[in-house]
MDTraj code that builds the backbone (N, CA, C; nanometers):
import mdtraj as md
import numpy as np

residues = "MET HIS PRO ALA VAL ALA LEU GLY LEU ALA TYR LEU ALA GLY SER ILE PRO PHE ALA TYR LEU ALA GLY ARG LEU LEU LYS GLY ILE ASP LEU ARG THR VAL GLY SER GLY ASN LEU GLY ALA THR ASN VAL PHE ARG THR LEU GLY ALA GLU ALA ALA ALA VAL VAL LEU LEU LEU ASP ALA LEU LYS GLY ALA LEU PRO VAL ALA LEU LEU PRO GLY LEU LEU ALA PRO ARG PHE THR ALA GLY GLY PRO ASP HIS ALA LEU TRP TRP ALA LEU ALA CYS GLY VAL ALA ALA ILE ALA GLY HIS ALA LYS PRO VAL PHE LEU LEU TRP LYS GLY GLY GLY LYS GLY VAL ALA THR ALA ALA GLY VAL PHE GLY ALA ILE ALA PRO ALA ALA LEU GLY VAL ALA LEU THR VAL PHE ALA ALA VAL VAL TRP ARG SER LYS ILE VAL SER LEU ALA SER ILE SER ALA ALA VAL ILE LEU PRO LEU ALA VAL ALA PHE THR LEU GLY ALA GLY SER PRO VAL PHE ALA VAL ALA CYS ALA ILE GLY LEU PHE VAL VAL TRP SER HIS ARG ALA ASN ILE GLN ARG LEU ARG ALA GLY THR GLU PRO ARG LEU ALA ARG ARG LYS PRO GLU GLY THR PRO".split()
xyz = np.array([
    [0.0882, -0.1123, 0.0112],
    [0.0234, 0.0080, 0.0176],
    [0.0679, 0.1208, -0.0076],
    [0.0724, 0.2084, -0.0854],
    [0.1416, 0.3324, -0.0986],
    [0.0970, 0.4335, 0.0217],
    [0.1821, 0.5145, 0.0994],
    [0.1424, 0.5927, 0.2086],
    [0.0134, 0.6678, 0.1739],
    [0.0173, 0.7222, 0.0707],
    [-0.1005, 0.7997, 0.0113],
    [-0.2404, 0.7637, 0.0257],
    [-0.2239, 0.6230, 0.0223],
    [-0.3614, 0.5527, 0.0244],
    [-0.3769, 0.5324, 0.1670],
    [-0.2814, 0.4955, 0.2610],
    [-0.3318, 0.4990, 0.3959],
    [-0.3775, 0.6052, 0.4701],
    [-0.3216, 0.7272, 0.4187],
    [-0.3661, 0.8570, 0.4867],
    [-0.4991, 0.8860, 0.4222],
    [-0.5239, 0.8535, 0.3119],
    [-0.6515, 0.8733, 0.2793],
    [-0.7528, 0.7868, 0.3536],
    [-0.7150, 0.6683, 0.3482],
    [-0.7973, 0.5726, 0.4183],
    [-0.7989, 0.6192, 0.5876],
    [-0.7114, 0.6851, 0.6357],
    [-0.7022, 0.7350, 0.7954],
    [-0.8259, 0.8481, 0.7849],
    [-0.7681, 0.9149, 0.6792],
    [-0.8751, 1.0513, 0.6856],
    [-1.0430, 1.0326, 0.6585],
    [-1.0546, 0.9279, 0.5881],
    [-1.1742, 0.8797, 0.5481],
    [-1.2585, 0.7852, 0.6630],
    [-1.1748, 0.7488, 0.7725],
    [-1.2354, 0.6802, 0.8478],
    [-1.2309, 0.7851, 0.9851],
    [-1.1774, 0.8792, 0.9824],
    [-1.2108, 0.9983, 1.0831],
    [-1.3219, 1.0721, 1.0290],
    [-1.3593, 1.0661, 0.9187],
    [-1.4587, 1.1619, 0.8348],
    [-1.6140, 1.0763, 0.9052],
    [-1.6127, 0.9647, 0.9394],
    [-1.7507, 0.9033, 0.9741],
    [-1.7827, 0.9693, 1.0873],
    [-1.9230, 1.0440, 1.0379],
    [-1.9758, 1.1337, 1.1843],
    [-2.0611, 1.0622, 1.2636],
    [-1.9959, 0.9733, 1.3564],
    [-2.0747, 0.8925, 1.4206],
    [-2.2065, 0.9865, 1.5211],
    [-2.1663, 1.1049, 1.5584],
    [-2.2530, 1.1691, 1.6323],
    [-2.3562, 1.2185, 1.5554],
    [-2.3395, 1.2557, 1.4414],
    [-2.4288, 1.2838, 1.3196],
    [-2.5347, 1.1825, 1.2932],
    [-2.4639, 1.0551, 1.2666],
    [-2.5573, 0.9379, 1.2617],
    [-2.6430, 0.8826, 1.3718],
    [-2.5777, 0.9042, 1.5018],
    [-2.6574, 0.8893, 1.5860],
    [-2.7861, 0.9911, 1.6408],
    [-2.7682, 1.1053, 1.6106],
    [-2.8505, 1.2115, 1.6168],
    [-2.9950, 1.1935, 1.4983],
    [-2.9532, 1.1409, 1.3956],
    [-3.0479, 1.0976, 1.2643],
    [-3.1120, 0.9570, 1.3028],
    [-3.0515, 0.8681, 1.3536],
    [-3.1062, 0.7410, 1.3705],
    [-3.1669, 0.7407, 1.5051],
    [-3.1193, 0.8168, 1.6108],
    [-3.2251, 0.7789, 1.7276],
    [-3.3427, 0.9172, 1.7417],
    [-3.3300, 1.0179, 1.6961],
    [-3.4103, 1.1137, 1.6980],
    [-3.4665, 1.1986, 1.5646],
    [-3.3834, 1.1595, 1.4359],
    [-3.4168, 1.2216, 1.3313],
    [-3.3875, 1.3566, 1.3320],
    [-3.2774, 1.3754, 1.4216],
    [-3.2228, 1.5198, 1.4275],
    [-3.0776, 1.5385, 1.3730],
    [-3.0481, 1.6679, 1.3311],
    [-2.9271, 1.6960, 1.3090],
    [-2.8371, 1.7704, 1.4128],
    [-2.7619, 1.7019, 1.5095],
    [-2.6867, 1.7704, 1.6068],
    [-2.5938, 1.8823, 1.5681],
    [-2.6024, 1.9302, 1.4331],
    [-2.5316, 2.0519, 1.4116],
    [-2.6308, 2.1713, 1.4592],
    [-2.7548, 2.1370, 1.4883],
    [-2.8368, 2.2460, 1.4889],
    [-2.9025, 2.2503, 1.6286],
    [-2.8521, 2.1503, 1.7095],
    [-2.9260, 2.1362, 1.8431],
    [-2.7956, 2.1520, 1.9495],
    [-2.8241, 2.2141, 2.0676],
    [-2.7417, 2.2290, 2.1687],
    [-2.6236, 2.2891, 2.1206],
    [-2.5220, 2.2618, 2.1522],
    [-2.3908, 2.3650, 2.0999],
    [-2.3605, 2.3330, 1.9693],
    [-2.4308, 2.2309, 1.8853],
    [-2.3817, 2.2421, 1.7423],
    [-2.2818, 2.1470, 1.7183],
    [-2.2279, 2.1130, 1.8051],
    [-2.0832, 2.0292, 1.7889],
    [-2.1133, 1.8659, 1.7754],
    [-2.0359, 1.8053, 1.6878],
    [-2.0580, 1.6614, 1.6566],
    [-1.9788, 1.5921, 1.7323],
    [-1.9723, 1.6150, 1.8671],
    [-1.9002, 1.5520, 1.9758],
    [-1.9876, 1.4716, 2.0829],
    [-1.9307, 1.3783, 2.1773],
    [-1.9917, 1.3221, 2.2779],
    [-2.0635, 1.4131, 2.3854],
    [-2.0273, 1.5190, 2.3780],
    [-2.0989, 1.6136, 2.5097],
    [-2.2178, 1.6360, 2.4440],
    [-2.1967, 1.6976, 2.3502],
    [-2.3587, 1.7337, 2.2902],
    [-2.4405, 1.6297, 2.2533],
    [-2.3759, 1.4863, 2.2217],
    [-2.4700, 1.3833, 2.2451],
    [-2.5250, 1.3524, 2.3496],
    [-2.4394, 1.3674, 2.4449],
    [-2.4988, 1.3467, 2.6133],
    [-2.5913, 1.4413, 2.6503],
    [-2.5753, 1.5304, 2.6100],
    [-2.7046, 1.6501, 2.6416],
    [-2.8147, 1.6457, 2.5575],
    [-2.8270, 1.5709, 2.4444],
    [-2.9422, 1.5641, 2.3544],
    [-2.9657, 1.4361, 2.3667],
    [-2.8850, 1.3182, 2.3514],
    [-2.9612, 1.1725, 2.3224],
    [-2.9504, 1.1266, 2.4608],
    [-2.8499, 1.1500, 2.5387],
    [-2.8344, 1.0692, 2.6696],
    [-2.7003, 1.0050, 2.6928],
    [-2.6867, 0.9094, 2.8116],
    [-2.5484, 0.8735, 2.8248],
    [-2.5058, 0.7611, 2.7344],
    [-2.5925, 0.6757, 2.7301],
    [-2.5775, 0.5527, 2.6585],
    [-2.5360, 0.5939, 2.5007],
    [-2.5989, 0.6674, 2.4383],
    [-2.5393, 0.7184, 2.2999],
    [-2.4336, 0.7915, 2.2905],
    [-2.3999, 0.8550, 2.4114],
    [-2.2727, 0.9400, 2.4147],
    [-2.1535, 0.8434, 2.4394],
    [-2.1791, 0.7468, 2.5199],
    [-2.0904, 0.6519, 2.5264],
    [-2.0301, 0.5830, 2.4244],
    [-2.1302, 0.5322, 2.3316],
    [-2.1130, 0.4509, 2.2175],
    [-2.0392, 0.5519, 2.1494],
    [-2.0850, 0.6924, 2.0814],
    [-2.0167, 0.7776, 2.0177],
    [-1.8928, 0.8072, 2.0749],
    [-1.8481, 0.8225, 2.1625],
    [-1.7082, 0.8268, 2.2370],
    [-1.6106, 0.7245, 2.1955],
    [-1.6705, 0.6044, 2.2087],
    [-1.6116, 0.5016, 2.1849],
    [-1.5784, 0.4774, 2.0283],
    [-1.6714, 0.4892, 1.9672],
    [-1.6313, 0.4960, 1.7897],
    [-1.5403, 0.6028, 1.7826],
    [-1.5752, 0.7164, 1.8175],
    [-1.4631, 0.8656, 1.7597],
    [-1.3449, 0.8020, 1.8141],
    [-1.2851, 0.7472, 1.9533],
    [-1.1723, 0.7168, 1.9768],
    [-1.1116, 0.6019, 1.8756],
    [-1.2170, 0.5020, 1.8428],
    [-1.1573, 0.3999, 1.7485],
    [-1.1191, 0.4521, 1.6084],
    [-1.1844, 0.5659, 1.5578],
    [-1.1479, 0.6283, 1.4342],
    [-0.9996, 0.6705, 1.4142],
    [-0.9570, 0.7036, 1.5837],
    [-0.8334, 0.7341, 1.5710],
    [-0.7355, 0.6226, 1.6000],
    [-0.7793, 0.5167, 1.6857],
    [-0.6701, 0.4323, 1.6960],
    [-0.6744, 0.3459, 1.6180],
    [-0.7595, 0.2877, 1.5498],
    [-0.7345, 0.1833, 1.4352],
    [-0.6715, 0.2253, 1.3185],
    [-0.6795, 0.3356, 1.2479],
    [-0.5817, 0.3589, 1.1583],
    [-0.4313, 0.3593, 1.1911],
    [-0.4082, 0.4208, 1.3044],
    [-0.2554, 0.4194, 1.3734],
    [-0.2215, 0.2913, 1.3912],
    [-0.2816, 0.1822, 1.4458],
    [-0.2667, 0.0472, 1.4889],
    [-0.2420, -0.0228, 1.3799],
    [-0.3250, -0.0291, 1.2482],
    [-0.3216, -0.1059, 1.1112],
    [-0.2831, -0.0631, 1.0106],
    [-0.3123, 0.0419, 0.9827],
    [-0.2538, 0.0914, 0.8345],
    [-0.1000, 0.0792, 0.8482],
    [-0.0273, 0.1445, 0.9312],
    [0.1358, 0.1816, 0.9124],
    [0.1721, 0.0274, 0.8594],
    [0.1017, -0.0867, 0.9247],
    [0.1637, -0.2351, 0.8944],
    [0.1151, -0.2858, 0.7538],
    [0.0223, -0.1925, 0.6766],
    [-0.0010, -0.2356, 0.5463],
    [0.0992, -0.1647, 0.4359],
    [0.2098, -0.1008, 0.4737],
    [0.2732, -0.0175, 0.3958],
    [0.3729, -0.0985, 0.3635],
    [0.4220, -0.0848, 0.2481],
    [0.5469, -0.1656, 0.1757],
    [0.6766, -0.1336, 0.2506],
    [0.7625, -0.2457, 0.2695],
    [0.8784, -0.2100, 0.3493],
    [0.9717, -0.0937, 0.3146],
    [0.9305, -0.0645, 0.2105],
    [1.0197, 0.0559, 0.1566],
    [0.9739, 0.2017, 0.1875],
    [0.8645, 0.2126, 0.2700],
    [0.8231, 0.3170, 0.3094],
    [0.8346, 0.3233, 0.4641],
    [0.8779, 0.1785, 0.5300],
    [0.9061, 0.2319, 0.6850],
    [1.0541, 0.1574, 0.6773],
    [1.1356, 0.1349, 0.5948],
    [1.2631, 0.0776, 0.6250],
    [1.3621, 0.1631, 0.6956],
    [1.3310, 0.2725, 0.7251],
    [1.4402, 0.3655, 0.7866],
    [1.4387, 0.3680, 0.9172],
    [1.3760, 0.2553, 0.9855],
    [1.3775, 0.2179, 1.1407],
    [1.2670, 0.2489, 1.2176],
    [1.2527, 0.2291, 1.3317],
    [1.1330, 0.2481, 1.4237],
    [1.0784, 0.4005, 1.4058],
    [1.1698, 0.4781, 1.4143],
    [1.1217, 0.6258, 1.4105],
    [1.0259, 0.6508, 1.2535],
    [1.1209, 0.5906, 1.1465],
    [1.0298, 0.6182, 1.0365],
    [0.9005, 0.5592, 1.0515],
    [0.8929, 0.4590, 1.0645],
    [0.7220, 0.3892, 1.0892],
    [0.6726, 0.4784, 1.1920],
    [0.7108, 0.5130, 1.2824],
    [0.6370, 0.5879, 1.3982],
    [0.5773, 0.7178, 1.3268],
    [0.6463, 0.7876, 1.2389],
    [0.6044, 0.8722, 1.1887],
    [0.4898, 0.8656, 1.1027],
    [0.5000, 0.7315, 1.0243],
    [0.4013, 0.7090, 0.9369],
    [0.2431, 0.6772, 1.0320],
    [0.2672, 0.6426, 1.1275],
    [0.1942, 0.6002, 1.2140],
    [0.1144, 0.7533, 1.2776],
    [0.1940, 0.8345, 1.3100],
    [0.1262, 0.9689, 1.3529],
    [0.0839, 1.0508, 1.2521],
    [0.1393, 1.0147, 1.1146],
    [0.0681, 1.1016, 1.0137],
    [-0.0603, 1.0309, 1.0096],
    [-0.0837, 0.8916, 1.0021],
    [-0.2331, 0.8600, 0.9907],
    [-0.3084, 0.9200, 1.0988],
    [-0.2463, 0.8955, 1.2309],
    [-0.3343, 0.9660, 1.3323],
    [-0.4033, 1.1074, 1.3179],
    [-0.3073, 1.2115, 1.2438],
    [-0.3214, 1.3558, 1.1827],
    [-0.4503, 1.3197, 1.1130],
    [-0.4156, 1.2426, 1.0103],
    [-0.5051, 1.2361, 0.9109],
    [-0.6699, 1.1984, 0.9578],
    [-0.6662, 1.0986, 1.0532],
    [-0.7987, 1.0791, 1.1155],
    [-0.8491, 1.2047, 1.1866],
    [-0.7826, 1.2434, 1.2603],
    [-0.8279, 1.3993, 1.3326],
    [-0.8589, 1.4722, 1.2133],
    [-0.7946, 1.5066, 1.1233],
    [-0.8458, 1.5700, 1.0329],
    [-0.9581, 1.5595, 0.9775],
    [-0.9800, 1.4599, 0.9487],
    [-1.1277, 1.3823, 0.8984],
    [-1.2283, 1.4003, 1.0147],
    [-1.2323, 1.3852, 1.1243],
    [-1.3023, 1.4158, 1.2411],
    [-1.3419, 1.5710, 1.2290],
    [-1.2526, 1.6808, 1.2348],
    [-1.2584, 1.8027, 1.2320],
    [-1.3528, 1.8477, 1.0981],
    [-1.2929, 1.8058, 0.9970],
    [-1.3596, 1.8540, 0.8648],
    [-1.4096, 1.7141, 0.7748],
    [-1.5013, 1.6704, 0.8141],
    [-1.5496, 1.5279, 0.7568],
    [-1.6032, 1.5556, 0.5966],
    [-1.5559, 1.4752, 0.4924],
    [-1.5857, 1.4818, 0.4144],
    [-1.7268, 1.4348, 0.3640],
    [-1.7870, 1.3618, 0.4402],
    [-1.8996, 1.2980, 0.4196],
    [-2.0259, 1.3907, 0.4726],
    [-1.9721, 1.5085, 0.5270],
    [-2.0579, 1.6132, 0.5473],
    [-2.0405, 1.7540, 0.5146],
    [-1.9514, 1.7203, 0.3855],
    [-1.9208, 1.8564, 0.2626],
    [-1.8443, 1.9395, 0.3666],
    [-1.7309, 1.8786, 0.4521],
    [-1.6394, 1.9369, 0.5410],
    [-1.6835, 2.0673, 0.6257],
    [-1.8399, 2.0188, 0.6662],
    [-1.9202, 2.1179, 0.7525],
    [-1.9376, 2.0365, 0.8722],
    [-1.9126, 2.1370, 0.9863],
    [-1.9739, 2.0588, 1.1102],
    [-1.8960, 1.9605, 1.1790],
    [-1.7755, 1.9258, 1.1586],
    [-1.7016, 1.8485, 1.2315],
    [-1.6996, 1.8537, 1.3835],
    [-1.6156, 1.7494, 1.4619],
    [-1.6196, 1.7746, 1.5914],
    [-1.4745, 1.8554, 1.6091],
    [-1.4362, 1.8212, 1.7301],
    [-1.3080, 1.9185, 1.8003],
    [-1.2127, 1.8523, 1.8123],
    [-1.2271, 1.7181, 1.7813],
    [-1.0898, 1.5955, 1.7652],
    [-1.0437, 1.5329, 1.9152],
    [-1.1136, 1.5739, 1.9969],
    [-1.0663, 1.5176, 2.1274],
    [-1.0867, 1.3805, 2.1497],
    [-1.1723, 1.3299, 2.1314],
    [-1.1929, 1.1472, 2.1406],
    [-1.0973, 1.1039, 2.0137],
    [-1.1035, 1.1673, 1.8950],
    [-1.0190, 1.0766, 1.8014],
    [-0.8897, 1.1130, 1.8336],
    [-0.8392, 1.2550, 1.8850],
    [-0.6969, 1.2435, 1.9342],
    [-0.6603, 1.1275, 2.0705],
    [-0.7580, 1.1384, 2.1174],
    [-0.7336, 1.0305, 2.2650],
    [-0.6745, 0.8827, 2.1954],
    [-0.7704, 0.8628, 2.1102],
    [-0.7673, 0.7275, 2.0213],
    [-0.5950, 0.7010, 1.9706],
    [-0.5749, 0.8012, 1.8879],
    [-0.4615, 0.7957, 1.8510],
    [-0.3383, 0.7875, 1.9256],
    [-0.3534, 0.8701, 2.0356],
    [-0.2100, 0.8478, 2.1444],
    [-0.2682, 0.7350, 2.2347],
    [-0.3899, 0.6827, 2.2393],
    [-0.4237, 0.5671, 2.3033],
    [-0.3153, 0.4362, 2.2525],
    [-0.2943, 0.4395, 2.1180],
    [-0.2512, 0.3441, 2.0223],
    [-0.0699, 0.3591, 2.0571],
    [-0.0466, 0.4895, 2.0602],
    [0.0896, 0.5296, 2.0260],
    [0.1760, 0.5492, 2.1676],
    [0.0918, 0.5993, 2.2463],
    [0.1536, 0.6664, 2.3861],
    [0.0394, 0.6389, 2.4843],
    [0.0392, 0.4909, 2.5390],
    [-0.0948, 0.4786, 2.6334],
    [-0.0749, 0.5375, 2.7583],
    [0.0613, 0.5451, 2.8140],
    [0.0682, 0.5994, 2.9392],
    [0.0511, 0.7468, 2.9545],
    [0.1082, 0.8076, 2.8421],
    [0.0759, 0.9619, 2.8203],
    [-0.0636, 0.9740, 2.8355],
    [-0.1504, 0.8994, 2.7680],
    [-0.2867, 0.9568, 2.7577],
    [-0.3393, 0.9229, 2.8971],
    [-0.3076, 0.8256, 2.9594],
    [-0.3493, 0.7926, 3.1062],
    [-0.3381, 0.8830, 3.1963],
    [-0.2293, 0.9685, 3.1675],
    [-0.2068, 1.0733, 3.2391],
    [-0.3045, 1.2086, 3.2161],
    [-0.3033, 1.2290, 3.0887],
    [-0.4105, 1.3228, 3.0342],
    [-0.5453, 1.2833, 3.0574],
    [-0.5801, 1.1382, 3.0663],
    [-0.7228, 1.1193, 3.0807],
    [-0.7583, 1.1372, 3.2445],
    [-0.6273, 1.1065, 3.3360],
    [-0.6873, 1.1428, 3.4841],
    [-0.6912, 1.2904, 3.4809],
    [-0.6147, 1.3720, 3.4177],
    [-0.6234, 1.5361, 3.4476],
    [-0.7876, 1.5179, 3.3823],
    [-0.8211, 1.4943, 3.2974],
    [-0.9784, 1.5212, 3.2065],
    [-1.0552, 1.4810, 3.3343],
    [-1.0558, 1.3727, 3.3940],
    [-1.1592, 1.3304, 3.4819],
    [-1.1636, 1.4037, 3.6174],
    [-1.0558, 1.4305, 3.6591],
    [-1.0149, 1.5250, 3.7909],
    [-1.0783, 1.6894, 3.7613],
    [-1.0354, 1.7082, 3.6108],
    [-1.1514, 1.8272, 3.6180],
    [-1.2982, 1.8370, 3.6050],
    [-1.3342, 1.7212, 3.5228],
    [-1.4772, 1.7027, 3.5121],
    [-1.5490, 1.6958, 3.6253],
    [-1.4760, 1.6147, 3.6962],
    [-1.5308, 1.5587, 3.8731],
    [-1.5632, 1.7392, 3.9645],
    [-1.4349, 1.8081, 3.9392],
    [-1.4487, 1.9404, 4.0149],
    [-1.5304, 2.0248, 3.9686],
    [-1.5260, 2.0464, 3.8297],
    [-1.5924, 2.1404, 3.7669],
    [-1.7004, 2.1254, 3.7020],
    [-1.7428, 2.0144, 3.6371],
    [-1.8476, 1.9963, 3.5859],
    [-1.8698, 2.0524, 3.4226],
    [-1.7363, 2.0789, 3.3869],
    [-1.7222, 2.1578, 3.2476],
    [-1.6275, 2.0685, 3.1582],
    [-1.6845, 2.0170, 3.0529],
    [-1.6062, 1.9324, 2.9758],
    [-1.4909, 1.9937, 2.8900],
    [-1.5314, 2.1166, 2.8589],
    [-1.4565, 2.2001, 2.7865],
    [-1.3285, 2.2307, 2.8654],
    [-1.3604, 2.2376, 2.9931],
    [-1.2359, 2.3141, 3.0498],
    [-1.1363, 2.1773, 3.0751],
    [-1.2156, 2.0844, 3.0950],
    [-1.1338, 1.9151, 3.1299],
    [-1.0607, 1.8949, 2.9927],
    [-1.1216, 1.8989, 2.8384],
    [-1.0530, 1.8915, 2.7444],
    [-0.9416, 1.9707, 2.7221],
    [-0.9436, 2.0946, 2.7330],
    [-0.8389, 2.1874, 2.7372],
    [-0.7174, 2.1429, 2.8071],
    [-0.7411, 2.1382, 2.9250],
    [-0.6656, 2.0897, 3.0438],
    [-0.5831, 1.9603, 3.0106],
    [-0.6583, 1.8643, 2.9483],
    [-0.5723, 1.7525, 2.8969],
    [-0.5149, 1.7735, 2.7861],
    [-0.5528, 1.8862, 2.6656],
    [-0.4612, 1.8774, 2.5672],
    [-0.3668, 1.9527, 2.6264],
    [-0.3317, 2.0663, 2.7279],
    [-0.1953, 2.1086, 2.7571],
    [-0.1077, 2.0170, 2.8442],
    [-0.1855, 1.9053, 2.8969],
    [-0.0971, 1.8233, 2.9889],
    [-0.0229, 1.7068, 2.8900],
    [-0.0817, 1.6985, 2.7789],
    [-0.0592, 1.5459, 2.7225],
    [0.0903, 1.5577, 2.6384],
    [0.1184, 1.6864, 2.6143],
    [0.2704, 1.6963, 2.5573],
    [0.3670, 1.6746, 2.6811],
    [0.3383, 1.7182, 2.7966],
    [0.4324, 1.7146, 2.9215],
    [0.4165, 1.5953, 2.9556],
    [0.3164, 1.4990, 2.9406],
    [0.2978, 1.3504, 2.9636],
    [0.3932, 1.2762, 2.8512],
    [0.3931, 1.3067, 2.7474],
    [0.4497, 1.2273, 2.6189],
    [0.6293, 1.2407, 2.6721],
    [0.6442, 1.4166, 2.6875],
    [0.7864, 1.4190, 2.7194],
    [0.8628, 1.3754, 2.8433],
    [0.7435, 1.3353, 2.9462],
    [0.7858, 1.2648, 3.0508],
    [0.7886, 1.1031, 3.0360],
    [0.7160, 1.0511, 2.9721],
    [0.7100, 0.9023, 2.9291],
    [0.8133, 0.8427, 2.8066],
    [0.8209, 0.9536, 2.7071],
    [0.8593, 0.9148, 2.5807],
    [1.0032, 0.9855, 2.5603],
    [0.9871, 1.0843, 2.6288],
    [1.1130, 1.1970, 2.5930],
    [1.0679, 1.3001, 2.4923],
    [1.1390, 1.4431, 2.5186],
    [1.0879, 1.5291, 2.4328],
    [1.1741, 1.5158, 2.3073],
    [1.2788, 1.4397, 2.2753],
    [1.3378, 1.3944, 2.1133],
    [1.2306, 1.3056, 2.0545],
    [1.1267, 1.2294, 2.1299],
    [1.0329, 1.1568, 2.0571],
    [0.9548, 1.2382, 1.9481],
    [0.9537, 1.1596, 1.8321],
    [0.8321, 1.2209, 1.7199],
    [0.7117, 1.2664, 1.7704],
    [0.6505, 1.1569, 1.8871],
    [0.5472, 1.1708, 1.9440],
    [0.5390, 1.3294, 2.0131],
    [0.6154, 1.3528, 2.0812],
    [0.6125, 1.4834, 2.1651],
    [0.5952, 1.5725, 2.0729],
    [0.6437, 1.6105, 1.9477],
    [0.6113, 1.7104, 1.8454],
    [0.4586, 1.7172, 1.7977],
    [0.4263, 1.5848, 1.7682],
    [0.2911, 1.5758, 1.7181],
    [0.2036, 1.6099, 1.8487],
    [0.2175, 1.5684, 1.9523],
    [0.1459, 1.5783, 2.0806],
    [0.1161, 1.7456, 2.1034],
    [0.2651, 1.7890, 2.1061],
    [0.2420, 1.9524, 2.0592],
    [0.1450, 2.0163, 1.9809],
    [0.1279, 1.9611, 1.8761],
    [0.0654, 2.0218, 1.7358],
    [-0.0763, 2.0014, 1.7595],
    [-0.0933, 1.8712, 1.8147],
    [-0.2635, 1.8316, 1.8558],
    [-0.3104, 1.9084, 1.9600],
    [-0.2234, 1.9347, 2.0418],
    [-0.2978, 1.9735, 2.1716],
    [-0.3005, 2.1253, 2.1346],
    [-0.2211, 2.1850, 2.0440],
    [-0.2430, 2.3402, 2.0185],
    [-0.4047, 2.3472, 1.9312],
    [-0.3986, 2.2473, 1.8500],
    [-0.5257, 2.2418, 1.7683],
    [-0.6418, 2.2511, 1.8282],
    [-0.6415, 2.1393, 1.9952],
    [-0.7547, 2.1039, 2.0387],
    [-0.7973, 2.2296, 2.1235],
    [-0.6846, 2.3128, 2.1544],
    [-0.7123, 2.4413, 2.2645],
    [-0.7631, 2.5279, 2.1378],
    [-0.7145, 2.5434, 2.0522],
    [-0.7781, 2.6396, 1.9168],
    [-0.9206, 2.6150, 1.8763],
    [-0.9752, 2.4807, 1.8695],
    [-1.0901, 2.4272, 1.8328],
    [-1.1642, 2.4422, 1.9597],
    [-1.1380, 2.5089, 2.0748],
    [-1.2145, 2.5535, 2.1916],
    [-1.2217, 2.6925, 2.1917],
    [-1.1560, 2.7544, 2.1233],
    [-1.1687, 2.8986, 2.1455],
    [-1.3056, 2.9679, 2.1879],
    [-1.4203, 2.9306, 2.1258],
    [-1.5246, 2.9830, 2.1828],
    [-1.5905, 2.9377, 2.3257],
    [-1.5244, 2.8115, 2.3473],
    [-1.5436, 2.7451, 2.4606],
    [-1.4552, 2.8537, 2.5726],
    [-1.3183, 2.8847, 2.5335],
    [-1.2449, 2.9922, 2.6288],
    [-1.3290, 3.1047, 2.6542],
    [-1.3792, 3.1555, 2.5414],
    [-1.4196, 3.3147, 2.5536],
    [-1.5541, 3.2950, 2.6814],
    [-1.6331, 3.1733, 2.6615],
    [-1.7356, 3.1721, 2.7662],
    [-1.6984, 3.1055, 2.8765],
    [-1.5743, 3.0623, 2.9190],
    [-1.5369, 3.0354, 3.0389],
    [-1.4803, 3.1529, 3.1284],
    [-1.4201, 3.2392, 3.0301],
    [-1.3593, 3.3664, 3.0850],
    [-1.4739, 3.4639, 3.1444],
    [-1.6057, 3.4366, 3.0677],
    [-1.7327, 3.5316, 3.0909],
    [-1.8109, 3.4509, 3.1868],
    [-1.7752, 3.3531, 3.2041],
    [-1.8426, 3.2584, 3.3258],
    [-2.0021, 3.2339, 3.2899],
    [-1.9784, 3.1779, 3.1184],
    [-2.1119, 3.1520, 3.1090],
    [-2.1010, 2.9982, 3.0375],
    [-1.9839, 2.9314, 3.0419],
    [-1.9884, 2.8167, 2.9741],
    [-2.0706, 2.7282, 3.0666],
    [-2.1574, 2.6269, 2.9938],
    [-2.2451, 2.5360, 3.0561],
    [-2.1890, 2.4091, 3.1148],
    [-2.2390, 2.3630, 3.2520],
    [-2.1726, 2.2527, 3.3082],
    [-2.2384, 2.1227, 3.2575],
    [-2.2051, 2.0311, 3.2628],
    [-2.2304, 1.9012, 3.2066],
    [-2.3506, 1.8950, 3.3070],
    [-2.4594, 1.8306, 3.2137],
    [-2.5985, 1.8178, 3.2457],
    [-2.6593, 1.7554, 3.1221],
    [-2.7636, 1.6501, 3.1072],
    [-2.8395, 1.6195, 3.0103],
    [-2.9546, 1.7209, 3.0073],
    [-2.9989, 1.7673, 2.8975],
    [-3.0791, 1.8644, 2.8620],
    [-3.2329, 1.7777, 2.8751],
    [-3.3157, 1.8592, 2.9429],
    [-3.4827, 1.7725, 2.9985],
    [-3.5148, 1.7641, 2.8694],
    [-3.6192, 1.6468, 2.8590],
    [-3.7191, 1.6736, 2.7534],
    [-3.8041, 1.7970, 2.7412],
    [-3.8511, 1.8460, 2.6349],
    [-3.9232, 1.9271, 2.5994],
    [-4.0733, 1.9217, 2.6692],
    [-4.1278, 1.9967, 2.7733],
    [-4.2428, 1.9812, 2.8434],
    [-4.2109, 1.9336, 3.0176],
    [-4.0967, 1.8966, 3.0261],
    [-4.0523, 1.8539, 3.1492],
    [-4.0140, 1.9770, 3.2375],
    [-4.0874, 2.0099, 3.3454],
    [-4.0873, 2.1021, 3.4395],
    [-3.9000, 2.0981, 3.5104],
])
top = md.Topology()
chain = top.add_chain()
for i, resn in enumerate(residues, 1):
    res = top.add_residue(resn, chain, resSeq=i)
    for name in ("N", "CA", "C"):
        top.add_atom(name, md.element.get_by_symbol(name[0]), res)
traj = md.Trajectory(xyz[None], top)
């Protein structure tokens, strides 16, 4: 397999809009027009419930993990013959392509993708599980303390490169990519950051059905 094909497949996998499909299948709605308008697990939780959110979260993570774990192994030896770091760079490239697909899904004409948190978690779960474990611990602690998922996502994105540097070393290719993806996740939450500064960012809670007091 040529690397371009692997990257294309990773992008297509990332483009599968599981949150959008959940909204259509379960309630016949377009989640891009409901709640926060984001095709992520948090909006699914608020609109469709915890069970649907858990499934979407898992599937979005697998969109990142599976291309990283499977596609580099299908590349011809000439593309990975430069040693472990060379193969790792291709794995990271597949991960970045999957995150790009999630953020700008071709199946939705590049409109209304997610912020990449769950898919990025899948990527680093396949490449740097120890570092991801640190980031997820921070995420869980911030959610438990603040009940604000965006703040937890930003905190995890900031801590991830530090965790990678501690577990794999700052010279690892994973560190450079973790920094880039961390910056992207923070940038994708720029509207949330404005609401956090204004004190108007909503806390985690499922929306009540219409007509419920």
